[in-house]
N, C-alpha and C positions, 0 to 999 in steps of 0.2 A: 504494500500500500504506500503510495507516494504522498507528498505533502499536498494538501488542498490550499486554497487561497488563504484560509484562516491560519495556516501553519507557516506562512511566509514571514521570515524574520529579517530578510534583506532581499534586494533585487536578485533573482536567481542567476547564478553563474554557471552551474554545472548541469542541472536537471532541465530537460525540455519543458517549457511552460505548458501548463494545463494537463500534465501527466500523460501526454501523447508522445509516443516514440518518434524521434526525428530521423527521417530518411536522409540520404546524402544531399539532395537539393535543398531541403529545409535546413539542414545543418549548415551548408555553405552560405545560404542566404542570411542566417542568423549571425554567424561568426566571421564570414569572409574567408579569403584564401589563407592557406597556411604558409607562413614565410619559412624559407630554407636559407637562413643566413649563415654567417661565419660561425663555426663552432666555438671559437674563443670568445667572440662577442656574446653569443648565447650564454656561455658559462658565466660571463661577467653579469649578465642580466639576471640569471637565476640566483647568483650569489647575492646581488643587491635586493632581490625580492624577499629573501628570507624563507623561501618555500622549504618546508620539511615534509617528511614522509607521512602519509595518512594510513599506513598499515599497522600502526601500533607503537613503533619505536620513536617516531618523530625525529628521525635522523636528517640532518641537513642534506638536501638533494644535491646541491653543488659539490659537496664532498664525495658523494657516491659517484657522480659523473666523472670527477677528476681522478678518483682512485681507479676506476675501470679504464679510463683513457691512459693513465700512466702504466697500468699493468699490460695493456695492449702494446704500448710503445716498448716496454721492457722485454716482452716475450716475443714480439713480432707476430702475434696472432690476432686476427680480427675478432673483436668482442661480439657477444650475443646479448640481445635485449629480451627479457622475459617480463611480460605484463602479468602481474599476479592478481587474478580475479577469483582465487580459490574460495575465499570467505568461508573457511571451515568453522568459524565462530557461530554457534547455533542461534545466538540472540541478535546477530547482525543481519541487516537487509540492505545496507547502503550500497555495496559494490554491485550486487545483482540488479538493484534499482537503477543505478547509474548506467550499467551496461544495457539494460533494457530500454532506457529512455534516450541515452546520449552515446550510443556506441561509437559514433564517428569522432566524438571529442576524445575518447580514450585512444582510438586508432591514430588520431592526430598526434597525441602524446607519445605513442610508440615511435612514430616517424621522427619527431623532434629529438627523442632520446637517442635513437639510432644515429641521427645526424651528429648529435653532440659528441658521441663516443666513437664514431666511425664504424658502427656495426653493419654487417651485411646479412645478418640473420636475425629474425625476430619471431617471438611466440606470444600468444595470448592464452593463458591457462585458466580454465574455468571448470566448475563442477556442473553447471547447468547453462542452458541457452547456447550451446556450441553451434548448432545448426543455424540459428538466427545470426550469430556473429560471423560465421563463415560466409553467409550470404552478404552481410554488410561489407566484409573485407573484399569480397569478389567484385563489388561495384566500384571499387576505388582503383586508381592508377598510381600506386605509391612507389617511391624509389626502392623501398625494402619490402618484400613480400612478408605478410604476417600469417603464420600457421597457427590455427586454433587447436589447442590441446585439451582433451577431455580428462579431467582429474578424477580419481576416486574420491568418494565422499568420506573424508576423514578430517578430524580436527587439525591434524598436523600436515595435511597435504600442501598447505600454502607456506610452510616453513621454508626459508630460502634454500637450504641445502637439499631438502626433500624435493622441492620443486625443480631445482636444477638437475637432480638425479633422474627424476621421472621424465623430464623433457628430453634428456639424453638417452632415454630408453631403459632406465632402471626402475626400481621400485620407489614409490613415493614415501621414502623413509628418511628422516633427518640423520645426519652424521656429524661427527666432530668436525668443526669448521676450521681446519688447519691443513692447507691454506684456505682462506675464505673464498666464497663463490666469486667475489669480485676479481680474484686472481685465477682460480680454477673452478669453473662451473660446468656449464653444458659442454660436453665433448672436451673437457679440460681447458676450454677457452675462458678468458676473462668475461664475466657475465654480470650484467646489470639486472637485478631483480627489483622491480618497483611496483607498488600497489597501483591498481587501475585508477583510483581517485587521484593519487599523486600525479599520474601521467596526464589526467584531464586538466589538472591545475597547470602542469608544465606547458601544455598546449596553449593555455590562456596567457601565461607569462610570455611565451614566444610571440604571441600576437600583439598583446597590449602593453607589455613591459612591466618592470618592477614597481614603478610608482602606482600604476593602476592596481596591481595586485595588493599593494599595501594600503589602498583606500578602504579596505575592510580589515577588521581585527584590531590588534593593538601594535604598538611599536615593537614590543618584545616578541609578540606572536602574531605576525601579520597573516591576513587571509581568512578564509572560512573553512568549514569542515562539514561533511555530511554526518548526521547522527541518526541512529535508529532509536526511537523513543518508545518505551514500553510503559503503558499505564493500564492497570487491571480494568477489565471491562471493555477495552478497546483493542483492536488489532494493532500490531506494531506499525509505526509510521516513520518515514524517512524525511528529514528536514535538513536544510542547509542553514547554518548559523555562523556568525562571525566569532572568532576567538574573543574572549572577554565578556561575552553576553552572560548575564546572571543565569544560573541553572534554574532558578525558580520561574524564569520566563519560558523555559523549555519543558519543565515538568510541574504538574500540580503537586505541591508538597503538603497541603492541608490533609490531615488524616493519615499521613504516611509516617512510617517509623524509620525507614532507611532508604538509601539510594545506592544502586550498584553502578559504579562508574567504570567503563572500559570493557565490560564483558566478563567472561569466565576466567580470564587471567587478570581481572581488574580488582577493584577494592569496594567493599561496603563502607559507607559512611552514614552517620545518623542524619536524618532528614533536617533537623535543626541546623546542623553544620553545613549541609548542602545548600541551604537557603542563602548563605552568604558567600558562596563560591562562584567564580566565573567559569565559563567553558575554557578548559586549559589543555593544551596539547600534551602536557606531561602526565595527565591523569586520564585522558579520554580513551587511551588504548585503541580498541577496535571500533570506537565511536558509539558504544552502547550506553544508553542512559535508561535505567529501569527503576521505577518507583515501587517500593514495597509497602502496602498498607499496614497499619497498626494491627489489623485483624488477622494477619498472616504470621507464620513463624519463620523468622529469618534463619534459624538453625536448621530447620527442616529443608528450607529452600537450598541452603548451602550444601547439605548432605546429598541432595539429589544431584547437584552439579558436580560434586566431588566424585560421586560414583561414576558419572559419565566421563569425567576427565581421566580417572583411573583406567577405565575401559578403553580410552583412546590412546593409551600408551603404545609407542612403537615396539616396546618389549625388547629393546636393544641394550639397555644398561640398567644397573641395579636400582638407582633412584626411582625410575619409573616402574620397573618390573616388580619390585618388592615394596618400595616406600609408599607410592601413591595408593595402592590397594589397602595397605595397613592404615594409612591416614583416613581414607574413605570409610573403612569399616569402623574405626574408632569414632568418627564423626556421626555415623549412623547411631551408635550407642548414645552419643550426646543429644541426638535429635529426638530420642524417645524419652518421655518423662519417666524418671525412676533412677535407681542406683547407677552411678557412672563409673564406679571403681576408679581405676587410674587412667581413664580415657583422656581426660584433659591433659594430664602430664605426658601421656604417650603422644598425643597429637603435637604438642609443643616440641617434644624431643625429636620425633621423626621429621618434623618440618625442618629443624636445624640440620639433620643428617642428610637430607636430599638436596637442600639448596646449594646451587652452584656446582653440582656434580654430574649433571646430565649431559648427554651428547647435544641436546638443544636446551631451550629455555622452558620446556614444558613443566618440569618440576618447580622451577622458580616462579612461574606464573601461578601455578596451583597453590604454592605456599603463600604467595601474596594474598590470594583470596582467603585462605584459611586464617591467616593472622588477622586480617581485617574483620572477619566474622567473629573471631574469638573476642575482639575488643568491642565491636559495635553491638554484638548480641550478648554481652557478658551477663546482663541482668536476666535475660531469658535462659541462659545456660544455668544460672543459679536456681531459677524457678524449676527447670527440668530436674535438677538434682534433688529438689524437694518433692518431686512427683507431680509437678504442676506444669501447665503450658498456657500462656496467655492468649494464644491464637483462638479465634472463634470461627475461622473459615479455613478449611483444609484444601481448598482449591489451589493447585499449583499456579505460580505466577510466571516463572521462567521456563522457556521451552527447552526440553531435553529430548533429543531425537529418539533414543531407545524406548521412551515411554509413549511415543506417538502411535 
């Protein structure tokens, strides 16, 4: 579900107006021709824009472009560009909405990125909508052909090393990133992996420049971001908002106990605290904003998500294979009113043991969620230990695929 007129928080930049998919003529009429300028000049413009990645890490885009370009120069190998549209995060809808409504803006971004780093090979990796995107790419006459890759539906499919391995013909499993994919990725070539929303912003920076991009957001965090907003009783909606916008303008916080920022590798914060916070690149993660009503149990919601995250482990290293299932099982104990034994102590200890030890950041993101839940829902955990639960409604709030 995309934003309606009432959900507009700024003049739309990324999503086709009216929620209608934009074909190539409509896209070109709206945005004009795509400039293919000097790569060095483009890199200076991207640097001045302050554009950061929209896939979760908020890493400066110009630094990624420069790193891949340097790796290509050093190795003598032409780099590869991979547009990451995996969106394995179950609570996120932003990337698939962008691809459905504005596919050509993303494909423009792929071409800009390829031009910037000197790539001769480009891919668009998605879990759904591949046929539609193949048709969109076929209508274009781009300098670099874009191959659409169908990814398996897994939480970790969009992780950079897993994505590079799969595009290169292997399994979509993350690996220890040494050397990183920017140096050895697809077919061992320097590889730029960039989220599809990031690439759409990149196409706009190439067209309109850094000053235009900075006309939204704040000086420290310029630009806008797509957010998937979850409010109980309503389907998830995707909106575009500038950085710095108060969260209470994006989410109704009356009657809410907590807000999940960033998705399943994000953080729970009390609703009262969220009311005073702005939309911030450092906390928004996958762009998920979910409000939890006071009538629901945050401990139970977290337990459901942790079980899912444990099941999504690639099973390649101890922290995921052993640690995450134990944390999930202990948290299920905490979610049920009654004796907890040493479950709280176990969760805290195991969280410390798995953090920073995985082949990818899956254990770290899971621990981030766990620790925020232990703090935000401390009073509810105490109530559960006494055999009580303050929730009056057991209806799940957050989407968990295995339960569908």
